[in-house]
NULUM-555379 format. One record per residue (C-alpha): x, y, z; residue in three letters. Coordinates in nm, 2 decimals, always signed. Layout:
BEGIN
X	Y	Z	ALA
...
//
This chain:
BEGIN
+0.00	+0.00	+0.00	MET
+0.13	+0.34	-0.08	LYS
+0.03	+0.56	+0.21	ARG
+0.18	+0.89	+0.33	THR
-0.05	+1.10	+0.54	THR
-0.34	+1.07	+0.79	LYS
-0.54	+1.40	+0.82	PRO
-0.92	+1.45	+0.77	SER
-1.06	+1.47	+0.43	GLU
-1.34	+1.52	+0.19	ILE
-1.28	+1.31	-0.12	VAL
-1.46	+1.25	-0.45	VAL
-1.27	+0.97	-0.61	GLU
-1.42	+0.81	-0.92	PRO
-1.39	+0.53	-0.99	PRO
-1.24	+0.40	-0.66	ASP
-1.32	+0.53	-0.31	ARG
-1.56	+0.80	-0.21	ILE
-1.55	+0.91	+0.15	VAL
-1.76	+1.19	+0.30	LEU
-1.67	+1.28	+0.66	PRO
-1.86	+1.51	+0.88	TYR
-1.64	+1.80	+0.96	VAL
-1.43	+2.08	+0.81	GLU
-1.18	+2.16	+0.69	PRO
-1.13	+1.91	+0.41	PRO
-0.78	+1.79	+0.36	THR
-0.62	+1.50	+0.18	ILE
-0.53	+1.16	+0.33	GLU
-0.39	+0.87	+0.14	ARG
-0.49	+0.57	+0.35	SER
-0.73	+0.64	+0.63	LYS
-1.09	+0.74	+0.64	VAL
-1.09	+0.96	+0.95	ILE
-1.27	+1.26	+1.10	VAL
-1.11	+1.47	+1.38	ASP
-1.15	+1.82	+1.52	LEU
-0.81	+1.81	+1.68	SER
-0.46	+1.79	+1.51	PRO
-0.39	+1.44	+1.39	THR
-0.04	+1.28	+1.41	PRO
+0.13	+1.24	+1.07	GLN
+0.27	+0.92	+0.94	ALA
+0.64	+0.90	+0.87	PRO
+0.75	+1.00	+0.52	PRO
+0.78	+0.72	+0.26	LYS
+1.13	+0.64	+0.14	SER
+1.02	+0.46	-0.17	LYS
+0.90	+0.65	-0.48	SER
+0.53	+0.69	-0.53	GLN
+0.34	+0.47	-0.79	PRO
+0.17	+0.59	-1.09	SER
-0.19	+0.72	-1.07	VAL
-0.32	+0.39	-1.21	VAL
-0.17	+0.19	-0.93	ARG
-0.19	+0.42	-0.64	GLN
-0.36	+0.28	-0.33	ARG
-0.54	+0.51	-0.09	GLY
-0.78	+0.79	-0.13	LEU
-0.74	+1.01	-0.44	ARG
-0.73	+1.38	-0.43	GLN
-1.03	+1.56	-0.59	ALA
-1.12	+1.93	-0.63	ILE
-1.44	+2.01	-0.45	ILE
-1.60	+2.35	-0.45	GLY
-1.65	+2.51	-0.11	ALA
-2.02	+2.54	-0.16	GLY
-2.06	+2.17	-0.24	LEU
-1.84	+2.08	+0.06	ALA
-2.06	+2.27	+0.30	ALA
-2.38	+2.11	+0.16	VAL
-2.23	+1.76	+0.19	VAL
-2.12	+1.82	+0.55	ILE
-2.45	+1.96	+0.65	ALA
-2.64	+1.67	+0.49	LEU
-2.41	+1.41	+0.64	ALA
-2.44	+1.56	+0.99	SER
-2.82	+1.56	+0.96	TYR
-2.83	+1.20	+0.85	LEU
-2.60	+1.10	+1.12	ALA
-2.84	+1.22	+1.38	THR
-3.15	+1.10	+1.21	LYS
-3.04	+0.76	+1.09	THR
-2.84	+0.57	+1.35	PRO
-2.65	+0.26	+1.25	SER
-2.72	-0.08	+1.39	THR
-2.49	-0.37	+1.47	VAL
-2.58	-0.70	+1.31	SER
-2.48	-1.03	+1.49	PRO
-2.26	-1.27	+1.30	ASN
-2.48	-1.54	+1.16	SER
-2.19	-1.75	+1.02	TRP
-2.12	-2.08	+1.16	ASN
-1.81	-2.06	+1.38	PRO
-1.55	-2.31	+1.48	ILE
-1.58	-2.40	+1.84	GLY
-1.63	-2.64	+2.12	ASP
-1.89	-2.54	+2.38	PRO
-1.68	-2.72	+2.64	GLN
-1.37	-2.51	+2.57	GLN
-1.34	-2.19	+2.78	PRO
-1.30	-1.86	+2.60	ALA
-0.97	-1.69	+2.65	ALA
-0.79	-1.39	+2.51	SER
-0.43	-1.45	+2.59	GLY
-0.15	-1.62	+2.40	ALA
-0.22	-1.96	+2.57	ALA
-0.56	-1.96	+2.40	ALA
-0.43	-2.06	+2.06	SER
-0.57	-2.40	+1.95	GLY
-0.46	-2.70	+1.75	LYS
-0.37	-2.68	+1.38	GLU
-0.55	-2.87	+1.11	SER
-0.46	-2.93	+0.75	THR
-0.74	-2.93	+0.49	ILE
-0.72	-3.04	+0.13	ASN
-0.81	-2.73	-0.06	LEU
-0.81	-2.86	-0.42	ALA
-0.60	-3.08	-0.65	ASN
-0.38	-3.21	-0.38	GLY
-0.29	-2.86	-0.24	VAL
-0.36	-2.83	+0.13	LYS
-0.41	-2.53	+0.36	ILE
-0.31	-2.51	+0.73	GLN
-0.56	-2.36	+0.97	MET
-0.53	-2.27	+1.34	VAL
-0.83	-2.31	+1.57	ASN
-0.88	-2.01	+1.80	LEU
-1.11	-2.05	+2.10	PRO
-1.24	-1.69	+2.08	GLY
-1.27	-1.45	+2.36	GLY
-1.32	-1.09	+2.45	GLU
-1.08	-0.80	+2.37	PHE
-1.06	-0.43	+2.31	THR
-1.08	-0.36	+1.94	MET
-0.95	-0.04	+1.78	GLY
-0.69	+0.21	+1.88	GLY
-0.63	+0.58	+1.96	ASP
-0.38	+0.69	+1.69	ARG
-0.61	+0.77	+1.41	TYR
-0.98	+0.86	+1.40	ASP
-1.11	+0.56	+1.21	ASP
-0.96	+0.33	+1.48	GLU
-1.16	+0.52	+1.74	LYS
-1.33	+0.46	+1.98	PRO
-1.17	+0.15	+2.12	PRO
-1.45	-0.08	+2.22	HIS
-1.51	-0.42	+2.37	ARG
-1.58	-0.71	+2.13	VAL
-1.64	-1.08	+2.19	LYS
-1.57	-1.32	+1.92	VAL
-1.68	-1.68	+1.90	SER
-1.43	-1.97	+1.83	PRO
-1.31	-1.98	+1.47	PHE
-1.03	-2.13	+1.26	ALA
-0.81	-1.90	+1.05	ILE
-0.54	-1.96	+0.80	GLY
-0.19	-2.00	+0.94	LYS
-0.06	-1.79	+0.65	THR
-0.20	-1.57	+0.38	GLU
-0.34	-1.77	+0.08	VAL
-0.05	-1.86	-0.15	THR
-0.03	-1.85	-0.52	GLN
+0.00	-2.23	-0.53	ALA
-0.33	-2.25	-0.34	GLN
-0.50	-1.99	-0.56	TRP
-0.38	-2.17	-0.88	LYS
-0.51	-2.51	-0.75	ALA
-0.86	-2.36	-0.73	VAL
-0.87	-2.10	-1.00	MET
-0.62	-2.24	-1.26	ALA
-0.47	-1.89	-1.30	SER
-0.23	-1.66	-1.12	ASN
-0.30	-1.28	-1.12	PRO
+0.00	-1.20	-0.90	SER
+0.25	-0.94	-1.01	ASN
+0.55	-1.10	-0.82	ASN
+0.51	-1.47	-0.90	GLN
+0.61	-1.78	-0.70	GLY
+0.41	-2.07	-0.55	ASP
+0.49	-1.99	-0.19	ASN
+0.44	-1.62	-0.22	LEU
+0.11	-1.47	-0.11	PRO
-0.14	-1.43	-0.40	VAL
-0.19	-1.06	-0.47	GLU
-0.35	-0.84	-0.72	ASN
-0.69	-0.99	-0.63	VAL
-1.00	-0.78	-0.56	SER
-1.26	-0.86	-0.30	TRP
-1.49	-0.98	-0.57	GLU
-1.22	-1.21	-0.71	ASN
-1.19	-1.36	-0.37	VAL
-1.57	-1.43	-0.37	GLN
-1.52	-1.63	-0.69	ASP
-1.24	-1.83	-0.52	PHE
-1.47	-1.90	-0.22	LEU
-1.75	-2.03	-0.45	LYS
-1.51	-2.27	-0.61	LYS
-1.39	-2.42	-0.28	VAL
-1.75	-2.51	-0.20	GLY
-1.85	-2.28	+0.08	ASN
-1.60	-2.43	+0.32	ARG
-1.43	-2.10	+0.38	PHE
-1.50	-1.73	+0.40	ARG
-1.31	-1.41	+0.47	LEU
-1.25	-1.31	+0.83	PRO
-1.47	-1.04	+0.98	THR
-1.27	-0.73	+1.08	GLU
-1.32	-0.83	+1.45	ALA
-1.19	-1.18	+1.39	GLU
-0.89	-1.04	+1.20	TRP
-0.79	-0.80	+1.48	GLU
-0.84	-1.06	+1.75	TYR
-0.62	-1.30	+1.56	ALA
-0.36	-1.04	+1.49	ALA
-0.34	-0.92	+1.85	ARG
-0.31	-1.27	+1.99	ALA
-0.39	-1.15	+2.34	GLY
-0.18	-0.83	+2.31	SER
-0.29	-0.48	+2.38	THR
+0.01	-0.32	+2.22	THR
+0.06	-0.17	+1.87	ALA
+0.19	-0.50	+1.74	PHE
+0.14	-0.86	+1.87	SER
+0.50	-0.85	+2.00	PHE
+0.48	-0.51	+2.17	GLY
+0.52	-0.14	+2.08	ASP
+0.87	-0.13	+1.93	SER
+0.88	-0.06	+1.56	GLU
+1.25	-0.16	+1.57	ALA
+1.14	-0.52	+1.62	GLN
+0.89	-0.52	+1.33	LEU
+1.15	-0.66	+1.09	GLY
+1.16	-0.99	+1.29	GLU
+0.78	-1.04	+1.22	TYR
+0.69	-0.86	+0.90	ALA
+0.79	-0.77	+0.55	TRP
+0.73	-0.39	+0.52	PHE
+0.90	-0.10	+0.35	ASP
+1.20	-0.12	+0.58	GLY
+1.31	-0.46	+0.47	ASN
+1.09	-0.60	+0.18	ALA
+1.28	-0.45	-0.11	GLY
+0.97	-0.35	-0.29	GLY
+0.81	-0.70	-0.33	LYS
+0.63	-0.98	-0.15	THR
+0.81	-1.26	+0.02	HIS
+0.73	-1.63	+0.09	PRO
+0.47	-1.68	+0.36	VAL
+0.59	-1.79	+0.70	GLY
+0.94	-1.65	+0.66	GLY
+0.92	-1.43	+0.97	LYS
+0.83	-1.50	+1.33	LYS
+0.47	-1.60	+1.40	SER
+0.26	-1.42	+1.65	ASN
+0.16	-1.59	+1.98	PRO
-0.13	-1.77	+1.81	PHE
+0.11	-1.92	+1.56	GLY
-0.01	-1.71	+1.27	LEU
+0.24	-1.56	+1.02	PHE
+0.24	-1.23	+0.83	ASP
-0.04	-1.07	+1.02	MET
+0.18	-0.77	+1.01	HIS
+0.30	-0.68	+0.66	GLY
+0.37	-0.88	+0.34	ASN
+0.03	-0.81	+0.18	VAL
-0.28	-0.63	+0.30	TRP
-0.57	-0.87	+0.37	GLU
-0.93	-0.83	+0.27	TRP
-1.19	-0.87	+0.54	CYS
-1.56	-0.95	+0.49	SER
-1.69	-0.62	+0.63	ASP
-1.83	-0.31	+0.47	TRP
-1.67	+0.00	+0.60	TYR
-1.88	+0.25	+0.81	GLY
-1.73	+0.57	+0.94	SER
-1.94	+0.56	+1.26	ASP
-1.96	+0.18	+1.31	TYR
-1.70	+0.17	+1.60	TYR
-1.90	+0.44	+1.79	ALA
-2.22	+0.24	+1.74	VAL
-2.05	-0.06	+1.88	CYS
-1.91	+0.13	+2.18	GLN
-2.25	+0.26	+2.27	ARG
-2.39	-0.09	+2.28	GLN
-2.13	-0.21	+2.53	GLY
-1.96	-0.54	+2.45	THR
-2.06	-0.65	+2.11	VAL
-2.06	-1.02	+2.01	THR
-1.93	-1.12	+1.67	ASP
-1.98	-0.79	+1.49	PRO
-1.96	-0.81	+1.11	ARG
-1.97	-0.45	+1.01	GLY
-2.25	-0.24	+0.85	PRO
-2.51	-0.41	+0.64	SER
-2.42	-0.21	+0.33	ALA
-2.15	+0.03	+0.21	GLY
-1.93	+0.13	-0.08	SER
-1.59	+0.00	+0.05	TYR
-1.46	-0.31	+0.20	ARG
-1.21	-0.32	+0.49	VAL
-0.85	-0.42	+0.45	MET
-0.60	-0.50	+0.73	ARG
-0.24	-0.57	+0.82	GLY
-0.03	-0.34	+0.60	GLY
+0.19	-0.46	+0.31	GLY
+0.54	-0.48	+0.17	TRP
+0.54	-0.11	+0.06	GLY
+0.41	+0.04	+0.39	ASP
+0.57	+0.20	+0.69	GLY
+0.55	+0.04	+1.04	ALA
+0.26	+0.26	+1.14	VAL
+0.04	+0.09	+0.88	TYR
+0.12	-0.26	+1.00	CYS
-0.02	-0.21	+1.35	ARG
-0.29	-0.44	+1.47	SER
-0.55	-0.16	+1.49	ALA
-0.47	+0.00	+1.16	ASN
-0.75	+0.00	+0.90	ARG
-0.79	+0.09	+0.54	SER
-1.06	+0.05	+0.28	VAL
-1.10	+0.01	-0.09	TRP
-1.37	-0.06	-0.35	SER
-1.44	-0.43	-0.37	PRO
-1.37	-0.44	-0.74	GLY
-1.02	-0.30	-0.71	ASN
-0.69	-0.49	-0.68	ARG
-0.32	-0.42	-0.63	ASP
+0.01	-0.60	-0.60	ASP
+0.02	-0.57	-0.22	ASP
-0.33	-0.69	-0.16	LEU
-0.43	-1.05	-0.08	GLY
-0.63	-1.24	+0.19	PHE
-0.64	-1.53	+0.43	ARG
-0.92	-1.77	+0.50	LEU
-1.15	-1.85	+0.79	VAL
-1.31	-2.20	+0.79	ARG
-1.68	-2.25	+0.82	ILE
-1.79	-2.53	+1.05	GLY
-1.57	-2.81	+1.17	ARG
//
C-alpha cells in the first residue's frame, strides 16, 4: 500500500473510493478514512517512490467547491443524527467447542488442522477459541473509539493464501510477483468471492473483528509482540526490509497464536463493509458479540499493511478501505473455515 499522510478529508474519487466525513476543513489523506476536530499525528514520510496514478492505493485527491463541501457536510451531519446505524450479529457458523473456555491470551491458541483445498494442495488452519478483547486504537480517528468485542471460536489460515493455493482452485495466477509460496496478490474482494465459491462454501473471509483478534493474539500493544517498531522486521515484511516486493509466507516469526504475516507482506481483505461511525455504534452498545460491520456500504475493509508500507500501517488496529472491485500487487487475503 502506498500511504503517506493521515489528516481528515473530503474526497470524491471516481472510480475508486468516495468518503464523505462530517467536519471541516477538508484535507487529503492517502490511506485512512478519518474525522477529527483536533490535530492528527502524521505518518512518517515514505522512502520509496510513489506509484503511478493507475496503481496508487489510498484515497485520491479531488477538487471540491466550497459550496458543495458545505452542503455535503450539513447533509451528512443531519443523516448521522436521524439515521443511527445498527450492529448485526454474525450469523456465520463458527468453529468452536462449547466445552472449551473462552480466552484472550497467547495460551488460547488452538490446535492446527490441515485441509485439502483442491487438486492435492492443502491449507493449514489454526483453531482459536475466541474471547473478549478491546478492538481499535487511539492513533487515528477511524480506529476510534476502542470498544469491547467478543468473538466466537473460529479457525483461521496460518498464512496468507499462497499462489499455489490460488492456482489449484482458479487455474490462473493474477499476481505481479510470482512464486508458488508467495502470497497471492492483485486480487479484488470480488475475485476472492469467486475463489470462495469454487472451494465449495467451506471457507470465508474473516470479519474485521476476527482479524484483529487473531492479529493481537492477546496483546494490547501496537503489534502482537509489543510497541517497538524496531522489532517489526523480525515479524513482518514492510517498507523497511521488503525491497519492494512480496516474500514467501511464513518467513518471519509468528505471533503468539502461531499465525504468520499478520503484520505486513500483503494487505488482507476482510468481509466487512466500512462504516465511518460503526465503531462508535459498537461502543454505545457495550460489549458486542461477533460484529460483522455495517449491512451495506461502498468500500470493504483491509487490514495488516503490506510490503510497501511503513510500520505505522502494519499495526494491529490500523485500518484501510478500498472498492471491492479494485486490486493491487500488495493486496491479498487469508481464510476462515466454516464449521468443523
